[in-house]
Biopython code that builds the backbone (N, CA, C, O; Angstrom):
import numpy as np
from Bio.PDB.StructureBuilder import StructureBuilder

atoms = [
    (1, "MET", "N", (243.659, 201.776, 116.794)),
    (1, "MET", "CA", (243.234, 203.137, 116.527)),
    (1, "MET", "C", (242.653, 203.274, 115.121)),
    (1, "MET", "O", (241.724, 204.054, 114.910)),
    (2, "THR", "N", (243.196, 202.518, 114.152)),
    (2, "THR", "CA", (242.729, 202.680, 112.781)),
    (2, "THR", "C", (241.670, 201.655, 112.413)),
    (2, "THR", "O", (241.189, 201.672, 111.280)),
    (3, "GLU", "N", (241.287, 200.767, 113.318)),
    (3, "GLU", "CA", (240.274, 199.769, 112.999)),
    (3, "GLU", "C", (238.931, 200.444, 112.768)),
    (3, "GLU", "O", (238.573, 201.391, 113.468)),
    (4, "GLY", "N", (238.185, 199.946, 111.771)),
    (4, "GLY", "CA", (236.861, 200.473, 111.503)),
    (4, "GLY", "C", (236.845, 201.753, 110.696)),
    (4, "GLY", "O", (235.766, 202.264, 110.396)),
    (5, "MET", "N", (237.991, 202.290, 110.334)),
    (5, "MET", "CA", (238.019, 203.526, 109.546)),
    (5, "MET", "C", (237.725, 203.190, 108.089)),
    (5, "MET", "O", (238.238, 202.206, 107.556)),
    (6, "ALA", "N", (236.918, 203.991, 107.461)),
    (6, "ALA", "CA", (236.588, 203.793, 106.055)),
    (6, "ALA", "C", (237.765, 204.221, 105.196)),
    (6, "ALA", "O", (238.507, 205.130, 105.566)),
    (7, "PRO", "N", (237.941, 203.565, 104.040)),
    (7, "PRO", "CA", (239.017, 204.005, 103.143)),
    (7, "PRO", "C", (238.756, 205.433, 102.679)),
    (7, "PRO", "O", (237.609, 205.851, 102.523)),
    (8, "VAL", "N", (239.819, 206.156, 102.467)),
    (8, "VAL", "CA", (239.703, 207.567, 102.110)),
    (8, "VAL", "C", (240.279, 207.776, 100.729)),
    (8, "VAL", "O", (241.310, 207.201, 100.381)),
    (9, "ASN", "N", (239.615, 208.596, 99.948)),
    (9, "ASN", "CA", (240.103, 208.953, 98.627)),
    (9, "ASN", "C", (241.338, 209.828, 98.805)),
    (9, "ASN", "O", (241.258, 210.905, 99.395)),
    (10, "GLN", "N", (242.463, 209.377, 98.305)),
    (10, "GLN", "CA", (243.718, 210.101, 98.491)),
    (10, "GLN", "C", (244.032, 211.018, 97.308)),
    (10, "GLN", "O", (245.115, 211.601, 97.247)),
    (11, "GLU", "N", (243.085, 211.150, 96.361)),
    (11, "GLU", "CA", (243.347, 212.025, 95.213)),
    (11, "GLU", "C", (243.584, 213.444, 95.698)),
    (11, "GLU", "O", (242.918, 213.912, 96.620)),
    (12, "GLY", "N", (244.510, 214.108, 95.092)),
    (12, "GLY", "CA", (244.772, 215.494, 95.440)),
    (12, "GLY", "C", (245.675, 215.651, 96.643)),
    (12, "GLY", "O", (245.919, 216.775, 97.081)),
    (13, "SER", "N", (246.182, 214.549, 97.194)),
    (13, "SER", "CA", (247.077, 214.700, 98.341)),
    (13, "SER", "C", (248.431, 215.186, 97.837)),
    (13, "SER", "O", (248.889, 214.777, 96.771)),
    (14, "PRO", "N", (249.055, 216.047, 98.598)),
    (14, "PRO", "CA", (250.328, 216.614, 98.157)),
    (14, "PRO", "C", (251.411, 215.543, 98.054)),
    (14, "PRO", "O", (251.386, 214.554, 98.786)),
    (15, "PRO", "N", (252.358, 215.743, 97.147)),
    (15, "PRO", "CA", (253.456, 214.781, 97.017)),
    (15, "PRO", "C", (254.202, 214.663, 98.344)),
    (15, "PRO", "O", (254.416, 215.653, 99.045)),
    (16, "GLY", "N", (254.584, 213.458, 98.665)),
    (16, "GLY", "CA", (255.326, 213.255, 99.905)),
    (16, "GLY", "C", (254.414, 212.963, 101.083)),
    (16, "GLY", "O", (254.897, 212.664, 102.175)),
    (17, "SER", "N", (253.114, 213.043, 100.886)),
    (17, "SER", "CA", (252.193, 212.727, 101.977)),
    (17, "SER", "C", (252.082, 211.218, 102.060)),
    (17, "SER", "O", (251.533, 210.582, 101.161)),
    (18, "ALA", "N", (252.591, 210.653, 103.113)),
    (18, "ALA", "CA", (252.644, 209.202, 103.234)),
    (18, "ALA", "C", (251.618, 208.672, 104.212)),
    (18, "ALA", "O", (251.615, 207.477, 104.508)),
    (19, "PHE", "N", (250.753, 209.520, 104.718)),
    (19, "PHE", "CA", (249.809, 209.055, 105.728)),
    (19, "PHE", "C", (248.669, 208.284, 105.084)),
    (19, "PHE", "O", (248.139, 208.689, 104.050)),
    (20, "SER", "N", (248.306, 207.194, 105.688)),
    (20, "SER", "CA", (247.117, 206.442, 105.300)),
    (20, "SER", "C", (246.575, 205.804, 106.567)),
    (20, "SER", "O", (247.297, 205.681, 107.556)),
    (21, "PRO", "N", (245.311, 205.396, 106.550)),
    (21, "PRO", "CA", (244.758, 204.794, 107.768)),
    (21, "PRO", "C", (245.518, 203.546, 108.201)),
    (21, "PRO", "O", (245.469, 203.153, 109.367)),
    (22, "GLN", "N", (246.217, 202.929, 107.258)),
    (22, "GLN", "CA", (246.956, 201.718, 107.594)),
    (22, "GLN", "C", (248.360, 202.008, 108.125)),
    (22, "GLN", "O", (249.063, 201.077, 108.519)),
    (23, "SER", "N", (248.780, 203.257, 108.145)),
    (23, "SER", "CA", (250.121, 203.614, 108.625)),
    (23, "SER", "C", (250.289, 203.221, 110.083)),
    (23, "SER", "O", (249.319, 203.072, 110.826)),
    (24, "ASP", "N", (251.516, 203.061, 110.460)),
    (24, "ASP", "CA", (251.823, 202.782, 111.873)),
    (24, "ASP", "C", (251.547, 204.055, 112.661)),
    (24, "ASP", "O", (252.212, 205.065, 112.432)),
    (25, "PRO", "N", (250.573, 204.038, 113.597)),
    (25, "PRO", "CA", (250.208, 205.254, 114.323)),
    (25, "PRO", "C", (251.358, 205.862, 115.117)),
    (25, "PRO", "O", (251.337, 207.059, 115.401)),
    (26, "ASP", "N", (252.355, 205.071, 115.481)),
    (26, "ASP", "CA", (253.477, 205.610, 116.247)),
    (26, "ASP", "C", (254.426, 206.420, 115.374)),
    (26, "ASP", "O", (255.227, 207.196, 115.896)),
    (27, "ARG", "N", (254.354, 206.257, 114.062)),
    (27, "ARG", "CA", (255.297, 206.940, 113.171)),
    (27, "ARG", "C", (254.642, 208.053, 112.359)),
    (27, "ARG", "O", (255.284, 208.597, 111.460)),
    (28, "VAL", "N", (253.414, 208.407, 112.636)),
    (28, "VAL", "CA", (252.697, 209.429, 111.875)),
    (28, "VAL", "C", (253.116, 210.807, 112.363)),
    (28, "VAL", "O", (253.162, 211.071, 113.565)),
    (29, "ASN", "N", (253.420, 211.678, 111.408)),
    (29, "ASN", "CA", (253.733, 213.031, 111.865)),
    (29, "ASN", "C", (252.463, 213.883, 111.806)),
    (29, "ASN", "O", (251.555, 213.614, 111.019)),
    (30, "PHE", "N", (252.419, 214.887, 112.631)),
    (30, "PHE", "CA", (251.216, 215.695, 112.823)),
    (30, "PHE", "C", (250.771, 216.364, 111.524)),
    (30, "PHE", "O", (249.575, 216.416, 111.235)),
    (31, "ARG", "N", (251.703, 216.867, 110.751)),
    (31, "ARG", "CA", (251.360, 217.552, 109.502)),
    (31, "ARG", "C", (250.655, 216.606, 108.537)),
    (31, "ARG", "O", (249.652, 216.978, 107.927)),
    (32, "GLU", "N", (251.171, 215.386, 108.396)),
    (32, "GLU", "CA", (250.540, 214.404, 107.516)),
    (32, "GLU", "C", (249.143, 214.034, 108.017)),
    (32, "GLU", "O", (248.213, 213.854, 107.232)),
    (33, "LEU", "N", (249.021, 213.927, 109.321)),
    (33, "LEU", "CA", (247.719, 213.618, 109.905)),
    (33, "LEU", "C", (246.716, 214.728, 109.589)),
    (33, "LEU", "O", (245.576, 214.443, 109.223)),
    (34, "MET", "N", (247.125, 215.975, 109.724)),
    (34, "MET", "CA", (246.230, 217.100, 109.461)),
    (34, "MET", "C", (245.857, 217.169, 107.977)),
    (34, "MET", "O", (244.720, 217.502, 107.640)),
    (35, "ILE", "N", (246.798, 216.858, 107.097)),
    (35, "ILE", "CA", (246.495, 216.817, 105.661)),
    (35, "ILE", "C", (245.442, 215.741, 105.398)),
    (35, "ILE", "O", (244.485, 215.960, 104.657)),
    (36, "PHE", "N", (245.636, 214.577, 106.019)),
    (36, "PHE", "CA", (244.691, 213.476, 105.869)),
    (36, "PHE", "C", (243.299, 213.875, 106.377)),
    (36, "PHE", "O", (242.296, 213.616, 105.713)),
    (37, "VAL", "N", (243.243, 214.497, 107.538)),
    (37, "VAL", "CA", (241.969, 214.936, 108.118)),
    (37, "VAL", "C", (241.315, 215.977, 107.209)),
    (37, "VAL", "O", (240.108, 215.929, 106.971)),
    (38, "ASP", "N", (242.111, 216.910, 106.707)),
    (38, "ASP", "CA", (241.586, 217.943, 105.817)),
    (38, "ASP", "C", (240.991, 217.325, 104.549)),
    (38, "ASP", "O", (239.917, 217.731, 104.104)),
    (39, "LEU", "N", (241.685, 216.352, 103.973)),
    (39, "LEU", "CA", (241.165, 215.679, 102.778)),
    (39, "LEU", "C", (239.851, 214.965, 103.089)),
    (39, "LEU", "O", (238.902, 215.014, 102.307)),
    (40, "ASN", "N", (239.815, 214.304, 104.242)),
    (40, "ASN", "CA", (238.573, 213.630, 104.648)),
    (40, "ASN", "C", (237.436, 214.630, 104.775)),
    (40, "ASN", "O", (236.328, 214.382, 104.299)),
    (41, "GLN", "N", (237.709, 215.761, 105.416)),
    (41, "GLN", "CA", (236.669, 216.770, 105.604)),
    (41, "GLN", "C", (236.197, 217.326, 104.266)),
    (41, "GLN", "O", (235.002, 217.549, 104.070)),
    (42, "ARG", "N", (237.127, 217.550, 103.352)),
    (42, "ARG", "CA", (236.747, 218.052, 102.028)),
    (42, "ARG", "C", (235.844, 217.062, 101.305)),
    (42, "ARG", "O", (234.828, 217.442, 100.723)),
    (43, "GLU", "N", (236.228, 215.778, 101.348)),
    (43, "GLU", "CA", (235.424, 214.748, 100.691)),
    (43, "GLU", "C", (234.041, 214.658, 101.324)),
    (43, "GLU", "O", (233.038, 214.529, 100.622)),
    (44, "MET", "N", (233.990, 214.727, 102.639)),
    (44, "MET", "CA", (232.705, 214.674, 103.332)),
    (44, "MET", "C", (231.858, 215.887, 102.967)),
    (44, "MET", "O", (230.655, 215.763, 102.739)),
    (45, "ARG", "N", (232.482, 217.055, 102.912)),
    (45, "ARG", "CA", (231.758, 218.275, 102.558)),
    (45, "ARG", "C", (231.217, 218.187, 101.130)),
    (45, "ARG", "O", (230.078, 218.572, 100.866)),
    (46, "LYS", "N", (232.050, 217.674, 100.203)),
    (46, "LYS", "CA", (231.600, 217.505, 98.817)),
    (46, "LYS", "C", (230.397, 216.561, 98.763)),
    (46, "LYS", "O", (229.406, 216.825, 98.082)),
    (47, "GLY", "N", (230.513, 215.459, 99.499)),
    (47, "GLY", "CA", (229.406, 214.497, 99.537)),
    (47, "GLY", "C", (228.154, 215.114, 100.116)),
    (47, "GLY", "O", (227.056, 214.912, 99.598)),
    (48, "TYR", "N", (228.317, 215.870, 101.194)),
    (48, "TYR", "CA", (227.170, 216.532, 101.826)),
    (48, "TYR", "C", (226.540, 217.537, 100.867)),
    (48, "TYR", "O", (225.318, 217.588, 100.732)),
    (49, "GLU", "N", (227.370, 218.330, 100.207)),
    (49, "GLU", "CA", (226.844, 219.344, 99.285)),
    (49, "GLU", "C", (226.101, 218.703, 98.117)),
    (49, "GLU", "O", (225.071, 219.210, 97.674)),
    (50, "LYS", "N", (226.632, 217.582, 97.620)),
    (50, "LYS", "CA", (225.948, 216.877, 96.535)),
    (50, "LYS", "C", (224.610, 216.333, 97.024)),
    (50, "LYS", "O", (223.593, 216.475, 96.344)),
    (51, "LEU", "N", (224.610, 215.715, 98.197)),
    (51, "LEU", "CA", (223.350, 215.210, 98.754)),
    (51, "LEU", "C", (222.343, 216.339, 98.951)),
    (51, "LEU", "O", (221.155, 216.182, 98.667)),
    (52, "LYS", "N", (222.831, 217.479, 99.440)),
    (52, "LYS", "CA", (221.940, 218.623, 99.677)),
    (52, "LYS", "C", (221.369, 219.138, 98.357)),
    (52, "LYS", "O", (220.178, 219.437, 98.273)),
    (53, "ARG", "N", (222.211, 219.243, 97.325)),
    (53, "ARG", "CA", (221.720, 219.683, 96.010)),
    (53, "ARG", "C", (220.668, 218.710, 95.472)),
    (53, "ARG", "O", (219.617, 219.117, 94.978)),
    (54, "ASP", "N", (220.979, 217.414, 95.582)),
    (54, "ASP", "CA", (220.032, 216.403, 95.103)),
    (54, "ASP", "C", (218.719, 216.488, 95.869)),
    (54, "ASP", "O", (217.640, 216.436, 95.277)),
    (55, "PHE", "N", (218.818, 216.620, 97.194)),
    (55, "PHE", "CA", (217.612, 216.711, 98.019)),
    (55, "PHE", "C", (216.815, 217.958, 97.660)),
    (55, "PHE", "O", (215.595, 217.900, 97.507)),
    (56, "ASP", "N", (217.510, 219.088, 97.527)),
    (56, "ASP", "CA", (216.820, 220.342, 97.196)),
    (56, "ASP", "C", (216.113, 220.238, 95.844)),
    (56, "ASP", "O", (214.989, 220.715, 95.686)),
    (57, "ALA", "N", (216.780, 219.612, 94.872)),
    (57, "ALA", "CA", (216.173, 219.455, 93.547)),
    (57, "ALA", "C", (214.939, 218.554, 93.638)),
    (57, "ALA", "O", (213.896, 218.866, 93.063)),
    (58, "GLU", "N", (215.060, 217.438, 94.362)),
    (58, "GLU", "CA", (213.918, 216.534, 94.515)),
    (58, "GLU", "C", (212.789, 217.215, 95.278)),
    (58, "GLU", "O", (211.616, 217.050, 94.941)),
    (59, "HIS", "N", (213.144, 217.975, 96.298)),
    (59, "HIS", "CA", (212.129, 218.672, 97.089)),
    (59, "HIS", "C", (211.393, 219.696, 96.225)),
    (59, "HIS", "O", (210.167, 219.789, 96.274)),
    (60, "SER", "N", (212.143, 220.457, 95.439)),
    (60, "SER", "CA", (211.521, 221.452, 94.552)),
    (60, "SER", "C", (210.587, 220.776, 93.555)),
    (60, "SER", "O", (209.488, 221.259, 93.284)),
    (61, "GLU", "N", (211.043, 219.657, 93.018)),
    (61, "GLU", "CA", (210.224, 218.922, 92.058)),
    (61, "GLU", "C", (208.943, 218.405, 92.724)),
    (61, "GLU", "O", (207.857, 218.484, 92.151)),
    (62, "ARG", "N", (209.090, 217.878, 93.938)),
    (62, "ARG", "CA", (207.931, 217.364, 94.675)),
    (62, "ARG", "C", (206.947, 218.495, 94.992)),
    (62, "ARG", "O", (205.736, 218.326, 94.850)),
    (63, "VAL", "N", (207.466, 219.640, 95.418)),
    (63, "VAL", "CA", (206.608, 220.790, 95.726)),
    (63, "VAL", "C", (205.867, 221.243, 94.467)),
    (63, "VAL", "O", (204.677, 221.552, 94.523)),
    (64, "GLU", "N", (206.566, 221.283, 93.339)),
    (64, "GLU", "CA", (205.943, 221.686, 92.075)),
    (64, "GLU", "C", (204.847, 220.700, 91.671)),
    (64, "GLU", "O", (203.778, 221.112, 91.221)),
    (65, "LYS", "N", (205.108, 219.402, 91.830)),
    (65, "LYS", "CA", (204.094, 218.399, 91.488)),
    (65, "LYS", "C", (202.872, 218.528, 92.393)),
    (65, "LYS", "O", (201.737, 218.419, 91.930)),
    (66, "GLU", "N", (203.105, 218.759, 93.682)),
    (66, "GLU", "CA", (201.987, 218.929, 94.613)),
    (66, "GLU", "C", (201.169, 220.170, 94.249)),
    (66, "GLU", "O", (199.939, 220.147, 94.297)),
    (67, "ARG", "N", (201.850, 221.236, 93.892)),
    (67, "ARG", "CA", (201.171, 222.474, 93.494)),
    (67, "ARG", "C", (200.326, 222.231, 92.248)),
    (67, "ARG", "O", (199.169, 222.645, 92.179)),
    (68, "ASN", "N", (200.918, 221.553, 91.262)),
    (68, "ASN", "CA", (200.182, 221.252, 90.034)),
    (68, "ASN", "C", (198.977, 220.355, 90.318)),
    (68, "ASN", "O", (197.915, 220.531, 89.721)),
    (69, "ALA", "N", (199.142, 219.402, 91.225)),
    (69, "ALA", "CA", (198.029, 218.514, 91.581)),
    (69, "ALA", "C", (196.897, 219.305, 92.240)),
    (69, "ALA", "O", (195.724, 219.067, 91.953)),
    (70, "ARG", "N", (197.245, 220.243, 93.120)),
    (70, "ARG", "CA", (196.216, 221.079, 93.754)),
    (70, "ARG", "C", (195.484, 221.929, 92.720)),
    (70, "ARG", "O", (194.259, 222.046, 92.754)),
    (71, "LEU", "N", (196.252, 222.525, 91.795)),
    (71, "LEU", "CA", (195.623, 223.338, 90.745)),
    (71, "LEU", "C", (194.690, 222.492, 89.877)),
    (71, "LEU", "O", (193.592, 222.924, 89.527)),
    (72, "LEU", "N", (195.138, 221.295, 89.540)),
    (72, "LEU", "CA", (194.310, 220.403, 88.731)),
    (72, "LEU", "C", (193.040, 220.010, 89.489)),
    (72, "LEU", "O", (191.958, 219.958, 88.905)),
    (73, "ALA", "N", (193.171, 219.735, 90.777)),
    (73, "ALA", "CA", (191.997, 219.388, 91.592)),
    (73, "ALA", "C", (191.017, 220.561, 91.640)),
    (73, "ALA", "O", (189.805, 220.360, 91.556)),
    (74, "GLN", "N", (191.530, 221.770, 91.772)),
    (74, "GLN", "CA", (190.654, 222.951, 91.777)),
    (74, "GLN", "C", (189.929, 223.096, 90.443)),
    (74, "GLN", "O", (188.734, 223.390, 90.409)),
    (75, "ARG", "N", (190.654, 222.891, 89.350)),
    (75, "ARG", "CA", (190.027, 222.974, 88.026)),
    (75, "ARG", "C", (188.936, 221.916, 87.873)),
    (75, "ARG", "O", (187.866, 222.185, 87.328)),
    (76, "CYS", "N", (189.221, 220.719, 88.359)),
    (76, "CYS", "CA", (188.230, 219.641, 88.276)),
    (76, "CYS", "C", (186.974, 219.999, 89.070)),
    (76, "CYS", "O", (185.854, 219.775, 88.610)),
    (77, "LEU", "N", (187.170, 220.556, 90.261)),
    (77, "LEU", "CA", (186.017, 220.956, 91.074)),
    (77, "LEU", "C", (185.200, 222.038, 90.374)),
    (77, "LEU", "O", (183.970, 221.995, 90.372)),
    (78, "ARG", "N", (185.892, 223.008, 89.778)),
    (78, "ARG", "CA", (185.182, 224.063, 89.047)),
    (78, "ARG", "C", (184.422, 223.484, 87.854)),
    (78, "ARG", "O", (183.278, 223.854, 87.591)),
    (79, "ALA", "N", (185.082, 222.567, 87.137)),
    (79, "ALA", "CA", (184.429, 221.953, 85.973)),
    (79, "ALA", "C", (183.211, 221.146, 86.414)),
    (79, "ALA", "O", (182.171, 221.193, 85.756)),
    (80, "GLU", "N", (183.322, 220.418, 87.504)),
    (80, "GLU", "CA", (182.185, 219.649, 88.026)),
    (80, "GLU", "C", (181.046, 220.580, 88.416)),
    (80, "GLU", "O", (179.878, 220.283, 88.164)),
    (81, "SER", "N", (181.387, 221.697, 89.026)),
    (81, "SER", "CA", (180.377, 222.682, 89.405)),
    (81, "SER", "C", (179.670, 223.239, 88.165)),
    (81, "SER", "O", (178.448, 223.387, 88.155)),
    (82, "GLU", "N", (180.437, 223.544, 87.134)),
    (82, "GLU", "CA", (179.851, 224.048, 85.884)),
    (82, "GLU", "C", (178.958, 222.987, 85.243)),
    (82, "GLU", "O", (177.886, 223.310, 84.732)),
    (83, "CYS", "N", (179.386, 221.738, 85.266)),
    (83, "CYS", "CA", (178.570, 220.651, 84.708)),
    (83, "CYS", "C", (177.247, 220.536, 85.459)),
    (83, "CYS", "O", (176.191, 220.355, 84.851)),
    (84, "GLN", "N", (177.314, 220.643, 86.778)),
    (84, "GLN", "CA", (176.086, 220.566, 87.578)),
    (84, "GLN", "C", (175.146, 221.721, 87.240)),
    (84, "GLN", "O", (173.934, 221.530, 87.138)),
    (85, "LYS", "N", (175.703, 222.912, 87.067)),
    (85, "LYS", "CA", (174.871, 224.059, 86.675)),
    (85, "LYS", "C", (174.197, 223.798, 85.330)),
    (85, "LYS", "O", (173.009, 224.072, 85.158)),
    (86, "LEU", "N", (174.967, 223.263, 84.375)),
    (86, "LEU", "CA", (174.399, 222.963, 83.053)),
    (86, "LEU", "C", (173.312, 221.894, 83.154)),
    (86, "LEU", "O", (172.287, 221.991, 82.478)),
    (87, "ARG", "N", (173.525, 220.872, 83.993)),
    (87, "ARG", "CA", (172.500, 219.846, 84.192)),
    (87, "ARG", "C", (171.228, 220.461, 84.772)),
    (87, "ARG", "O", (170.117, 220.131, 84.358)),
    (88, "ASN", "N", (171.414, 221.359, 85.736)),
    (88, "ASN", "CA", (170.256, 222.027, 86.345)),
    (88, "ASN", "C", (169.487, 222.844, 85.309)),
    (88, "ASN", "O", (168.257, 222.808, 85.274)),
    (89, "VAL", "N", (170.208, 223.577, 84.472)),
    (89, "VAL", "CA", (169.567, 224.375, 83.423)),
    (89, "VAL", "C", (168.822, 223.454, 82.458)),
    (89, "VAL", "O", (167.689, 223.743, 82.071)),
    (90, "GLU", "N", (169.452, 222.353, 82.072)),
    (90, "GLU", "CA", (168.814, 221.405, 81.150)),
    (90, "GLU", "C", (167.559, 220.801, 81.781)),
    (90, "GLU", "O", (166.543, 220.637, 81.106)),
    (91, "ASN", "N", (167.626, 220.472, 83.073)),
    (91, "ASN", "CA", (166.438, 219.947, 83.766)),
    (91, "ASN", "C", (165.320, 220.983, 83.790)),
    (91, "ASN", "O", (164.155, 220.650, 83.573)),
    (92, "GLU", "N", (165.674, 222.236, 84.054)),
    (92, "GLU", "CA", (164.668, 223.306, 84.061)),
    (92, "GLU", "C", (164.037, 223.465, 82.683)),
    (92, "GLU", "O", (162.825, 223.654, 82.578)),
    (93, "ARG", "N", (164.833, 223.393, 81.638)),
    (93, "ARG", "CA", (164.308, 223.490, 80.270)),
    (93, "ARG", "C", (163.345, 222.334, 79.976)),
    (93, "ARG", "O", (162.268, 222.521, 79.409)),
    (94, "GLN", "N", (163.772, 221.138, 80.381)),
    (94, "GLN", "CA", (162.926, 219.964, 80.146)),
    (94, "GLN", "C", (161.595, 220.107, 80.880)),
    (94, "GLN", "O", (160.537, 219.806, 80.327)),
    (95, "GLU", "N", (161.656, 220.563, 82.118)),
    (95, "GLU", "CA", (160.428, 220.773, 82.891)),
    (95, "GLU", "C", (159.555, 221.841, 82.229)),
    (95, "GLU", "O", (158.333, 221.700, 82.176)),
    (96, "ALA", "N", (160.176, 222.899, 81.729)),
    (96, "ALA", "CA", (159.425, 223.966, 81.052)),
    (96, "ALA", "C", (158.771, 223.434, 79.784)),
    (96, "ALA", "O", (157.627, 223.783, 79.494)),
    (97, "ARG", "N", (159.471, 222.594, 79.019)),
    (97, "ARG", "CA", (158.899, 221.991, 77.805)),
    (97, "ARG", "C", (157.686, 221.121, 78.154)),
    (97, "ARG", "O", (156.635, 221.187, 77.516)),
    (98, "GLU", "N", (157.880, 220.301, 79.201)),
    (98, "GLU", "CA", (156.780, 219.430, 79.612)),
    (98, "GLU", "C", (155.566, 220.253, 80.044)),
    (98, "GLU", "O", (154.431, 219.923, 79.699)),
    (99, "GLU", "N", (155.809, 221.308, 80.788)),
    (99, "GLU", "CA", (154.718, 222.189, 81.230)),
    (99, "GLU", "C", (154.049, 222.854, 80.029)),
    (99, "GLU", "O", (152.825, 222.972, 79.976)),
    (100, "ALA", "N", (154.862, 223.287, 79.068)),
    (100, "ALA", "CA", (154.309, 223.915, 77.858)),
    (100, "ALA", "C", (153.475, 222.913, 77.074)),
    (100, "ALA", "O", (152.410, 223.254, 76.559)),
    (101, "ASP", "N", (153.957, 221.679, 76.983)),
    (101, "ASP", "CA", (153.199, 220.635, 76.281)),
    (101, "ASP", "C", (151.857, 220.380, 76.971)),
    (101, "ASP", "O", (150.838, 220.201, 76.305)),
    (102, "LYS", "N", (151.859, 220.363, 78.317)),
    (102, "LYS", "CA", (150.610, 220.168, 79.072)),
    (102, "LYS", "C", (149.635, 221.310, 78.791)),
    (102, "LYS", "O", (148.448, 221.087, 78.557)),
    (103, "GLN", "N", (150.154, 222.527, 78.819)),
    (103, "GLN", "CA", (149.309, 223.703, 78.571)),
    (103, "GLN", "C", (148.734, 223.661, 77.157)),
    (103, "GLN", "O", (147.571, 223.995, 76.932)),
    (104, "LYS", "N", (149.579, 223.243, 76.205)),
    (104, "LYS", "CA", (149.138, 223.172, 74.813)),
    (104, "LYS", "C", (148.044, 222.117, 74.664)),
    (104, "LYS", "O", (147.064, 222.311, 73.944)),
    (105, "THR", "N", (148.235, 220.992, 75.365)),
    (105, "THR", "CA", (147.241, 219.921, 75.309)),
    (105, "THR", "C", (145.914, 220.396, 75.896)),
    (105, "THR", "O", (144.848, 220.091, 75.361)),
    (106, "ILE", "N", (145.981, 221.138, 76.992)),
    (106, "ILE", "CA", (144.771, 221.659, 77.633)),
    (106, "ILE", "C", (144.066, 222.639, 76.701)),
    (106, "ILE", "O", (142.839, 222.618, 76.601)),
    (107, "ILE", "N", (144.814, 223.486, 76.025)),
    (107, "ILE", "CA", (144.250, 224.501, 75.127)),
    (107, "ILE", "C", (143.604, 223.833, 73.918)),
    (107, "ILE", "O", (142.541, 224.262, 73.468)),
    (108, "ASP", "N", (144.215, 222.820, 73.406)),
    (108, "ASP", "CA", (143.695, 222.144, 72.207)),
    (108, "ASP", "C", (142.475, 221.375, 72.592)),
    (108, "ASP", "O", (141.863, 220.724, 71.746)),
]
sb = StructureBuilder()
sb.init_structure("model")
sb.init_model(0)
sb.init_chain("A")
sb.init_seg("    ")
for serial, (resi, resn, name, xyz) in enumerate(atoms, 1):
    if name == "N":
        sb.init_residue(resn, " ", resi, " ")
    sb.init_atom(name, np.array(xyz, "f"), 0.0, 1.0, " ", f" {name:<3s}", serial, name[0])
structure = sb.get_structure()
């Protein structure tokens, strides 16, 4: 019956509680068994709550990083768009200068 059971942290068990997974199953009293089960459940709940807190913290951090990455990508796209507009304006200016130079050459 006790084969394969994981060792249990017995901290906090009341004085006089003699139950352990290695006890003789024929000599275990019900109250000691319930105390043992309750301690196991508490430890499992603590472990679960810690895992959940850790997961929630990691998830929040991951969501924040993804959000920041999206914002940065949007800024980059806007900056690229602005650069393209500036290049277009510069090209138009250059074309206007060249046209003005041609006109000046024709006039002279």
